[in-house]
C-alpha angles and dihedrals in degrees: 000000000000090000091054091047093052094042098052129078126242089249091055091046090050092052091045093047091046090053092046091045091050092050094044093045092048092048095043093040092049099046099033096039093042091047090048091046091049090048090049093051091044089048090051090051090046091051090052090047092046093050093046094045093045091051093046093045091051092051095041094057094081092045094054092042091053092037088231106161094181091054091051092049091048092055096044099039092083092054092063089077094058107108093205093061114089098177140351130198135180119200126184123227090273092057094253115145110243100172136010135185122174130175098172134021119257131187097234118108127213092262091048091052092050091050093057111117127237092267120085112265117220113201129176092276109012145047107218122197123188117197127184114229119222134182112198090337091309113123112239106168145287137298113207119192126185119198128195113247090207090100090057092047092051091049092049092049090053091047092050090058091052091047091052091051092046091048091055091051090047092052091052090049092049091052092049092047091049090053090048094048091048092052102036103031110028095051095055090045089055089053091048091051089052092052096042087058088067094063134068142158115292121191093344090296122134112257116236124207120236110261099203119117135034102247125111094268092054091049089049089052092050091050092047092050090051089051091052090051092050090050091054091048092048092053090053092047091051089055091053096040095092093060090042094052091047089053091050091050091052097045101038114108087205119075109254134191129190116206135170128236092273094057098256116143110238099177141352136195119251094240090065085090090067090057104036101020088235123112113246092233091059091057095059112110093012125114121260089245087074087073107017130047113270093234093054091049090054091048092048095052091043091054092045092053095045106033108026147292099289138051125195132198098004108169120213140139136242129207113230115212088241088068096255120129118217128194115223136184115225124209111185127193132177121246092192127233115318135184093304090061091235125113115253130206134195119219121204113200118201119187107228098162094117091043092052091047090051092047090047091052091047090048091048090050090048092049090047090049091049089049090051090048091050091047090047091050090047092048090048091053092045090049090052091050090046090050091052090048090050091051091047091047090049090054090047091048091053089048089048091054091051092048091047091053089049090052091049090053092049111119099197142033091249091056091051093050093048092052090047092052102042104028094035090053092053091047093065099023095246122171095212138020132189135183116207107197121202116245107199093194094053092031089223140116103248120200103240107166135010146171118257093035096223089056087075091070091063094054129087135199116274118229120197106296143132097275117126089241094060091041089055089054097042099042095034088233133140122233130202109186128177129184100305095042097059117081130196095264091055090050090051091052090052093043091241132135115252089221092065123098100245135179120185141183121199119190130182112238098215142127119205107313097343117093119200099177143274132298117210126193122190136197117195121196092329106095134287138282118257132209089258089059090051091051094049096046092043089058091049095047091048090052089050090050091052090050091048090050090052091049091050091048091049091050090048091049091050092048090048091050091051090049091048091049091049091047090049092052091047089049091051091048091048091049091051090048091050090048090048090049090050090050091047090048091052090044090048090053091049093045091047090056093046091046092053092049091045091046090054089054090049088049088063096042099049097056091046090051089053090053092047091050091052091051094043097056089109095049109067094187092052092044090054091052091047092051090051090051090046092052090050091048090052090052088050088051090051089049089051091051090051090051090049090049089050089052087050091238097110121092121225113261115190119201139151109282131188099223095200091058091047093050092048092051092046091048091055091050093047093052088061096042107037096054138246095280090069115076109206116204128179130199108189129185109222093206097063113128126230117277132209108238146129101261094205095050093043089050090051091052093051092046091050090051090050092049091050090050090051091051089052090056105052091162094049134259148162122302114197 
């Protein structure tokens, strides 16, 4: 390589270097500039993506916090028309997809998207940005945006055309410049070389070029002579620099230190004692680490060797022997290489302890003020949210009062349950509502009413178990359960899918010690219930339980009143029966006495009639009269026996009786006693056999039946 360099002319080198420069510039310009351009275009796309995603993430926080799907769709619907967006996904904090928009297919799965880091990811076809979504510093989920890189490719293709055109222009310029340099620079240099060959050193004196003429060689001679003069002046200055530096150290108001390249202190100003409480003379010959921290000394010399010969505004600290720590600002400059052959540096130390403390206090005040501003902004937002909640709760409270009045006015259990289902559901914005009523016979909670009505067909009775619904009934306790609190068995009881986002409230429908059942309200994929909702619906359910208790008490009172009325009527009837029995008993006693007396009279008449009949056998007319009297006396005897039977003093006498004769005789007697408005008819079977009976008692039974029949026909009728 050296041989080629020495064996080629300047003109050849110029053409070679021009060619190499052209190639290198083209290569470097193309790759570096194109890479920079691509990065710029990608950065522009990233800035757009960052601004869009940041805006969307800020607006989506409230939607995910409230679980408002319509609000999320409303915000993201407008982004579907952006031609740069390839796909868009929204995931909640549990990784569930809440919104999706996709123009083109991409190979990334849901898990791959969620594993993307916070920095934008540039693939072969897409720029993917993943943004966390917060609502008042509470993490809610992720927004993932995918942008087409076609815009970047189009921009790069256009830029490549411009680069090709510029490269061509640059090549032409390089060729023209090479020709110019070859003609206007190389030729004068050849002349200068020819002239320089005429001069040499004489007597150890520096040779000076002739300065006559105005051509390039003469100008080169003038410049060379000036350089020689400056070298001589510099040598003299170096000889005087020690005295000069010592003077500066004595007169400088700022503490100064001179050190060599190995970190040894060569000299120090006297006022260094005011800063470090160490006399400057004691520091000579000691390492810089005596005054400055060892780590800072290493950093300073490393920066001097790598970046340059001076360092400005380097902040460090020094430990004063009194125990105080001072903060200083270092400004370091190079003094060059002196007689020792080692580079020397001068250190200026400025005490900025008070300045730093003041800046620190100002910064602390600024940070405190920013903190107060953030807290004030946060409190303002929280106050706004609280104000909205108060307004919403006021509306719900007014609605609660109206529903409570409607429940109080309800006249039946069914009316109370309907209000509890329909109005209670609207009070807390529930999608579904069910009332499980306790069946004491089955010992189960039976679904009795629901919204919607066809939802009731999907539900089954709940036997004693560990579900939160039965616990609410058994322990008389309210439950508010959101996603994590509802297990698969509870979802099965409510005929819901365990993959749904569900929020439920279960309330015992009870008053004092009496339990009516459980009321359940459900929200599906439309937000969650809050503690305010639980408080409102608890008040309503308690009012419904009180109303149900009053209705049950009223029904019990009415049933009791009906039973008392019935018992009173039965008591009156019993009293009348007892009074009648007492009357009949008295009458029986009286009749018994009369019957005995009358029977005694008949006992005298009947024997005498027998004697008269025996004597009147020869007188038919008399015998007829006697038989009539005897028949009448026998009827009187029968009547006496009936009276004795009525008075319970007559014994039972069974004998064969022809029932048709008995009925005919009783029918004739009843026609005279029942009245003309009763038509007595008989239908007798002539083939009836004799029966064994007490004629008197059987007659009494038939007469009693006839009298009862007559009493049942006050307007007359037929007695068969």
